[in-house]
C-alpha positions as CSV (number, residue, x, y, z in Angstrom):
1,X,107.1,105.9,137.6
2,X,106.2,105.8,133.5
3,X,103.5,103.9,131.8
4,X,103.5,103.6,127.9
5,X,100.6,104.1,126.0
6,X,100.4,102.4,122.5
7,X,97.9,104.5,120.6
8,X,97.4,103.0,117.2
9,X,95.1,105.1,114.9
10,X,94.0,104.4,111.4
11,X,96.5,106.7,109.9
12,X,99.4,106.8,112.3
13,X,100.4,105.4,116.0
14,X,102.8,106.4,118.7
15,X,104.3,105.4,121.9
16,X,103.7,107.8,124.7
17,X,105.1,107.7,128.1
18,X,103.1,109.2,130.7
19,X,104.1,109.9,134.7
20,X,103.1,111.7,137.2
21,X,105.7,113.9,138.9
22,X,105.1,116.2,141.9
23,X,101.4,116.0,141.4
24,X,101.7,117.0,137.6
25,X,100.7,114.7,134.7
26,X,103.4,114.5,132.1
27,X,103.5,113.1,128.4
28,X,106.6,112.4,126.1
29,X,106.0,110.9,122.5
30,X,108.9,108.9,121.8
31,X,107.9,107.0,118.9
32,X,105.8,107.4,116.2
33,X,104.9,105.2,112.7
34,X,102.7,105.2,109.8
35,X,99.4,102.9,109.7
36,X,97.2,102.2,107.0
37,X,94.9,99.6,105.2
38,X,96.1,98.1,101.9
39,X,94.3,95.5,99.4
40,X,95.4,91.7,99.9
41,X,93.8,89.2,97.9
42,X,91.1,91.5,96.8
43,X,90.2,92.3,100.5
44,X,91.4,95.6,102.3
45,X,93.5,94.9,105.3
46,X,95.7,96.1,108.3
47,X,99.2,94.7,108.0
48,X,99.4,93.1,111.2
49,X,102.9,92.2,111.4
50,X,104.0,95.6,110.8
51,X,102.2,96.7,113.5
52,X,103.8,93.9,115.9
53,X,107.2,95.5,114.5
54,X,106.1,98.7,115.6
55,X,104.8,98.1,119.0
56,X,108.2,96.1,119.3
57,X,110.6,99.1,117.8
58,X,108.8,101.8,120.2
59,X,109.2,99.5,123.3
60,X,112.5,99.1,122.4
61,X,113.1,102.8,122.2
62,X,112.0,103.1,125.7
63,X,115.4,100.6,126.8
64,X,117.3,103.1,124.5
65,X,116.0,106.3,126.5
66,X,116.5,104.3,130.0
67,X,112.9,104.9,130.7
68,X,111.3,101.2,131.6
69,X,107.7,101.5,131.9
70,X,106.0,99.9,134.7
71,X,103.4,98.9,132.2
72,X,102.3,98.9,128.7
73,X,98.8,99.2,127.3
74,X,97.6,99.5,123.6
75,X,94.3,101.0,122.0
76,X,93.1,101.2,118.6
77,X,90.1,102.2,116.5
78,X,87.1,99.8,116.9
79,X,85.2,96.9,115.1
80,X,88.1,95.3,113.5
81,X,89.3,91.7,114.7
82,X,91.9,88.9,114.6
83,X,90.7,85.5,114.4
84,X,93.2,82.9,116.2
85,X,92.8,79.1,116.2
86,X,93.5,76.8,119.3
87,X,97.6,77.4,118.8
88,X,96.5,81.2,118.8
89,X,97.9,81.6,115.3
90,X,96.1,84.1,113.3
91,X,94.0,81.8,110.5
92,X,92.4,85.0,108.6
93,X,93.7,88.6,107.5
94,X,93.1,91.4,110.0
95,X,90.5,92.9,107.6
96,X,89.9,96.4,107.8
97,X,86.6,98.0,108.4
98,X,86.1,100.3,105.2
99,X,86.4,97.2,103.3
100,X,83.2,96.3,101.4
101,X,82.7,92.8,101.9
102,X,79.8,93.4,104.2
103,X,77.5,94.9,101.8
104,X,75.7,91.6,100.8
105,X,74.9,90.7,104.8
106,X,73.9,94.0,106.5
107,X,69.9,93.0,105.6
108,X,70.0,89.7,106.7
109,X,69.5,90.9,110.5
110,X,66.5,93.0,112.0
111,X,68.2,96.4,112.5
112,X,65.5,97.6,114.9
113,X,65.9,94.3,116.9
114,X,69.9,94.4,116.6
115,X,69.7,98.1,118.5
116,X,67.2,97.2,120.8
117,X,69.7,94.6,122.1
118,X,73.1,96.0,121.4
119,X,72.5,99.7,121.6
120,X,74.9,100.0,118.2
121,X,73.9,102.3,115.4
122,X,73.7,100.7,112.3
123,X,77.1,100.6,110.6
124,X,78.2,98.3,107.5
125,X,81.4,97.6,109.2
126,X,79.9,96.6,112.6
127,X,82.0,93.5,113.6
128,X,78.6,91.4,113.5
129,X,78.4,91.8,110.1
130,X,82.3,91.3,109.4
131,X,81.9,88.1,110.7
132,X,78.8,87.2,109.1
133,X,80.6,88.0,105.9
134,X,83.8,85.9,106.8
135,X,83.9,82.4,105.2
136,X,82.0,79.4,107.3
137,X,85.1,77.3,107.3
138,X,87.1,80.0,108.7
139,X,84.9,80.6,111.7
140,X,84.6,76.8,112.4
141,X,88.7,77.0,112.9
142,X,88.7,80.1,114.7
143,X,89.1,79.5,119.0
144,X,88.8,83.1,119.6
145,X,87.5,86.1,117.9
146,X,90.0,89.0,119.3
147,X,89.3,92.9,118.9
148,X,92.3,94.4,117.4
149,X,93.9,96.0,120.6
150,X,92.8,92.2,122.4
151,X,95.3,90.5,120.0
152,X,98.0,93.2,120.5
153,X,97.6,92.6,124.2
154,X,98.0,88.8,123.5
155,X,100.8,89.4,121.3
156,X,102.7,91.0,124.5
157,X,101.3,89.0,127.4
158,X,100.0,85.4,125.9
159,X,96.8,86.1,127.8
160,X,93.5,85.9,125.7
161,X,90.7,88.4,126.6
162,X,88.2,90.7,125.6
163,X,88.2,94.2,126.9
164,X,84.8,95.7,127.4
165,X,85.1,99.0,125.5
166,X,86.3,97.6,122.3
167,X,83.9,94.6,122.5
168,X,81.0,97.0,122.8
169,X,81.6,98.8,119.4
170,X,80.7,95.3,117.8
171,X,77.1,95.2,117.9
172,X,77.7,91.8,119.7
173,X,77.4,92.8,123.5
174,X,74.6,93.5,125.1
175,X,73.5,97.3,125.7
176,X,75.4,98.6,128.8
177,X,76.0,95.1,130.1
178,X,79.2,92.8,130.2
179,X,77.5,90.3,128.5
180,X,77.4,88.7,124.8
181,X,74.2,88.4,123.2
182,X,73.5,84.9,122.5
183,X,70.4,85.7,120.7
184,X,72.1,88.4,118.1
185,X,75.1,85.5,118.0
186,X,72.4,83.1,117.1
187,X,70.8,85.6,114.5
188,X,74.1,86.3,112.7
189,X,75.1,82.9,112.7
190,X,78.3,83.6,114.6
191,X,79.4,80.5,116.6
192,X,79.1,81.1,120.6
193,X,82.5,79.4,121.4
194,X,84.2,82.7,119.5
195,X,83.6,84.8,122.6
196,X,83.7,82.2,125.6
197,X,83.9,84.8,128.5
198,X,82.8,88.1,129.9
199,X,85.0,91.1,129.3
200,X,87.5,92.6,131.4
201,X,87.0,96.1,132.5
202,X,89.4,99.0,131.8
203,X,92.3,98.8,134.6
204,X,92.5,95.0,134.6
205,X,96.2,93.5,134.6
206,X,96.7,90.6,132.4
207,X,100.4,89.8,133.8
208,X,103.9,90.4,132.4
209,X,105.1,90.4,129.2
210,X,105.9,87.0,127.6
211,X,109.7,86.1,127.6
212,X,110.0,86.0,124.5
213,X,109.0,89.8,124.4
214,X,110.8,90.7,127.3
215,X,113.8,89.6,125.9
216,X,113.3,91.2,122.5
217,X,112.7,94.7,124.0
218,X,115.2,94.5,127.0
219,X,113.0,94.8,129.8
220,X,109.9,93.4,131.6
221,X,106.6,95.2,132.5
222,X,102.9,94.6,133.4
223,X,100.6,94.4,130.7
224,X,97.1,96.6,131.6
225,X,94.2,96.9,129.8
226,X,92.9,100.4,128.9
227,X,89.9,101.7,127.5
228,X,91.3,99.7,124.4
229,X,88.8,101.5,121.9
230,X,90.4,104.8,121.4
231,X,87.1,106.9,121.6
232,X,86.9,105.1,125.3
233,X,90.3,106.5,126.2
234,X,90.1,109.9,124.4
235,X,86.7,110.6,126.6
236,X,88.5,109.7,129.5
237,X,90.9,112.6,128.8
238,X,88.0,115.4,128.3
239,X,88.4,117.9,130.9
240,X,84.5,118.7,131.4
241,X,84.1,121.5,133.5
242,X,80.1,120.2,134.6
243,X,77.8,117.6,134.0
244,X,76.3,119.4,131.0
245,X,79.4,119.3,128.9
246,X,79.4,117.6,125.3
247,X,82.4,115.4,124.3
248,X,84.0,115.4,120.9
249,X,86.8,113.0,120.1
250,X,88.2,114.4,117.0
251,X,90.3,112.8,114.5
252,X,89.9,110.4,111.4
253,X,86.5,110.1,112.9
254,X,84.6,112.7,115.0
255,X,83.0,111.1,117.8
256,X,80.5,113.3,119.4
257,X,78.3,112.5,122.6
258,X,78.3,112.2,126.5
259,X,78.7,109.5,129.1
260,X,76.1,108.1,131.0
261,X,75.1,105.3,133.6
262,X,72.7,103.6,131.1
263,X,72.0,102.9,127.4
264,X,69.4,104.8,125.5
265,X,68.1,102.3,123.0
266,X,64.5,103.2,122.2
267,X,63.3,104.1,118.8
268,X,64.4,107.6,118.8
269,X,67.9,106.8,119.5
270,X,68.2,104.7,116.9
271,X,66.6,107.2,114.3
272,X,68.7,109.9,115.7
273,X,71.9,107.4,114.9
274,X,73.3,107.5,118.1
275,X,75.1,104.6,119.4
276,X,75.9,103.1,122.9
277,X,79.5,102.3,123.1
278,X,81.3,101.0,126.7
279,X,83.0,103.4,128.7
280,X,85.7,103.6,131.6
281,X,84.1,102.5,134.9
282,X,81.3,100.6,133.6
283,X,79.6,103.9,131.7
284,X,78.4,104.4,128.4
285,X,79.2,106.8,125.7
286,X,76.4,108.0,123.9
287,X,77.3,109.3,121.0
288,X,77.2,109.7,117.0
289,X,79.8,108.5,114.5
290,X,80.3,111.5,112.3
291,X,82.9,110.9,109.2
292,X,85.7,113.3,110.6
293,X,89.0,114.7,109.2
294,X,88.7,111.3,107.4
295,X,87.6,113.5,104.3
296,X,90.0,116.0,104.6
297,X,92.9,113.3,104.6
298,X,91.5,111.5,101.5
299,X,91.3,115.0,99.7
300,X,95.1,115.9,101.1
301,X,96.3,112.8,99.6
302,X,94.4,113.3,96.3
303,X,96.4,116.2,95.9
304,X,99.7,114.8,96.6
305,X,99.9,116.1,100.2
306,X,101.4,119.5,98.9
307,X,99.3,121.1,101.8
308,X,99.9,120.8,105.4
309,X,96.5,120.5,107.6
310,X,97.2,123.8,109.0
311,X,97.8,125.3,105.6
312,X,94.3,123.5,104.7
313,X,92.4,125.4,107.4
314,X,94.0,128.6,106.5
315,X,92.6,128.1,102.9
316,X,89.6,127.2,104.2
317,X,89.1,130.6,106.1
318,X,89.8,132.6,103.0
319,X,86.9,131.3,101.2
320,X,83.7,132.6,101.3
321,X,82.1,129.4,99.7
322,X,78.7,128.9,101.5
323,X,77.5,125.5,101.0
324,X,77.8,122.2,102.9
325,X,77.3,118.3,102.4
326,X,76.0,115.6,104.8
327,X,79.2,114.6,106.3
328,X,77.5,111.9,108.0
329,X,76.6,110.0,105.1
330,X,78.3,106.5,104.4
331,X,78.9,107.8,100.9
332,X,82.0,109.1,102.2
333,X,83.1,106.3,104.0
334,X,85.6,104.8,101.1
335,X,84.5,106.6,97.8
336,X,87.2,106.3,95.1
337,X,87.6,110.0,95.2
338,X,86.6,112.1,97.7
339,X,86.8,115.1,96.0
340,X,84.6,114.0,93.3
341,X,82.1,112.3,96.0
342,X,82.0,116.0,97.5
343,X,81.0,117.2,94.1
344,X,78.8,114.5,93.4
345,X,76.7,115.2,96.6
346,X,76.6,118.8,95.9
347,X,75.0,118.2,92.5
348,X,72.5,116.3,93.7
349,X,71.5,119.1,95.8
350,X,71.5,121.6,92.9
351,X,74.3,123.4,94.7
352,X,77.0,125.3,92.8
353,X,80.4,123.5,92.9
354,X,83.8,124.7,94.4
355,X,85.7,126.8,92.3
356,X,89.2,125.8,93.8
357,X,90.8,124.0,96.3
358,X,90.0,126.7,98.9
359,X,86.2,126.4,98.5
360,X,86.6,122.6,98.6
361,X,88.4,123.0,102.2
362,X,85.8,125.3,103.6
363,X,82.9,123.0,102.3
364,X,84.3,120.0,103.8
365,X,85.4,121.7,107.3
366,X,82.1,124.1,107.4
367,X,80.3,120.7,106.9
368,X,81.9,119.3,110.0
369,X,80.9,122.3,112.2
370,X,77.4,122.2,111.0
371,X,76.8,118.2,111.5
372,X,78.4,119.0,115.1
373,X,75.7,121.3,115.7
374,X,72.7,119.3,114.4
375,X,74.1,116.3,116.5
376,X,74.3,118.3,119.9
377,X,70.5,119.6,118.9
378,X,69.5,115.9,118.3
379,X,71.0,114.7,121.7
380,X,69.3,117.3,123.4
381,X,65.9,115.7,122.0
382,X,67.1,112.8,122.8
383,X,68.1,113.1,126.5
384,X,65.9,116.4,127.4
385,X,69.1,118.2,128.7
386,X,70.2,121.8,127.5
387,X,74.2,121.5,127.1
388,X,76.7,124.4,128.2
389,X,80.0,123.5,126.3
390,X,81.7,121.3,123.8
391,X,85.0,119.7,124.7
392,X,86.9,118.8,121.7
393,X,90.1,116.3,122.4
394,X,92.6,114.5,119.7
395,X,94.3,115.8,116.8
396,X,91.1,117.8,115.5
397,X,91.6,119.8,118.4
398,X,94.2,121.4,116.7
399,X,92.5,123.2,114.2
400,X,91.5,126.4,115.3
401,X,89.3,127.4,112.1
402,X,87.4,124.1,112.4
403,X,87.0,124.8,116.4
404,X,85.9,128.9,115.7
405,X,83.5,127.4,113.1
406,X,82.0,124.9,115.3
407,X,81.5,127.5,118.5
408,X,79.7,129.7,116.3
409,X,77.5,126.8,114.7
410,X,76.7,125.4,118.1
411,X,76.2,128.7,119.9
412,X,78.4,126.7,122.5
413,X,82.0,127.8,124.1
414,X,84.4,125.0,122.7
415,X,87.3,123.8,124.8
416,X,89.8,122.3,122.6
417,X,92.6,120.4,123.8
418,X,94.7,118.2,124.9
419,X,95.5,116.9,121.4
420,X,96.8,113.6,122.3
421,X,93.6,113.0,124.3
422,X,93.6,109.3,123.5
423,X,96.9,108.3,124.6
424,X,96.6,110.4,127.7
425,X,93.5,108.7,128.8
426,X,95.3,105.2,127.9
427,X,97.9,106.4,130.4
428,X,95.5,107.7,132.9
429,X,94.0,104.1,133.3
430,X,97.2,102.5,133.8
431,X,98.1,105.1,136.3
432,X,94.7,104.3,138.4
433,X,95.4,100.8,138.2
434,X,99.1,101.1,139.6
435,X,97.6,103.4,142.3
436,X,99.5,106.6,141.0
437,X,96.5,108.4,140.6
438,X,93.1,107.5,142.8
439,X,90.4,107.8,140.2
440,X,89.0,109.4,136.8
441,X,87.8,112.8,138.2
442,X,91.2,113.4,139.7
443,X,92.9,113.0,136.6
444,X,90.5,115.1,134.8
445,X,91.4,117.8,137.4
446,X,95.0,117.5,136.8
447,X,94.4,117.5,132.8
448,X,92.7,121.0,133.1
449,X,95.9,122.3,135.4
450,X,98.6,120.6,133.3
451,X,97.4,121.0,129.8
452,X,96.9,123.8,127.4
453,X,92.9,124.4,126.8
454,X,92.1,126.7,124.3
455,X,88.6,128.3,124.5
456,X,86.5,129.7,121.5
457,X,83.5,131.5,122.0
458,X,80.4,131.7,119.6
């Protein structure tokens, strides 16, 4: 039995088939496509129709290969939405979180109260601010607010539903609960009718493909909700060895934290910048958002993509440049030039500038390792726990230089892999829902056995 994970990230997407064969988990990538935001009528937006086309193209590839999945599920980045009318038609561009339209509204809500209610760390791109920045007449005409993966599940199944993990990124959901915060909606001036129902949990079966979609792709299958937020899926694929492990989903963003049973929403957690997002099984991911490999991606593009990420890592290792920047700063969210923004941050601290590309790559890479170490120290203070290891999943787990520097900076052993953690977690949620795997602990045992995990010692 195959399941199909459609994992859409900020820079690319992939269709990956997952299966259990003789007690072993296996993945097979069958389709990959680019993604990115672009300006549309003065607003940074995702190309929703292009993404719909890629979703169908990858599903058609399943048919061509003769590997028909029993189910399909979509995960994406957090916070962004599609607003639809009573006919289910999108009525507003699929705005991207790096757009700056929210800058005028972020100070209109008491951030301490917002955090106490939702447990979500302040970020200018949180959904609550995006909706506050949406024209009032658009909100009046909106029937439902669907987060990005919610919309794509609706596109496939015809069923409108919000999923818990993706909804939890919005700063609209009560912390650790499956309930929209009416107080937050009122404070923000957001109509309650946009969110009329409780969220569905990962593993919920929405139903079959719409006939229109089934006819286009050449088969029918069930649509199952995964942990639709990509970090929620990635955390499912962490093969932690004990309960004192820290998780790091490393990609465009670095999301570092732990799984807990209850949210932490006190002033200390807010001051430390930790956020409480929904996790599989109704748990909470207590984590910190760190800028991540986005900074290296931007610099790479500014250099006309002349270096691969492996080459950039090698060049970083060849430099002796000792200085770092605060990669947790929102100044690196969407600068006109990442290279110049890094240099500006160094100038402000009276630090010597990088002398070339080698130094620049080392500065960013080492800054990430230092930031990971600080986040772990803050997490230990907050939870009164001592952590024994760091487990990295996602594309960043392939960066051996960063992994080794992270082990040195944190003083912890680093276990890196699997690289396709998000798609793997997506598949696991489907396989559990279909009875192919009994539960998440079993799935994590299978990951430790079936996937290559690299160890880096301090």
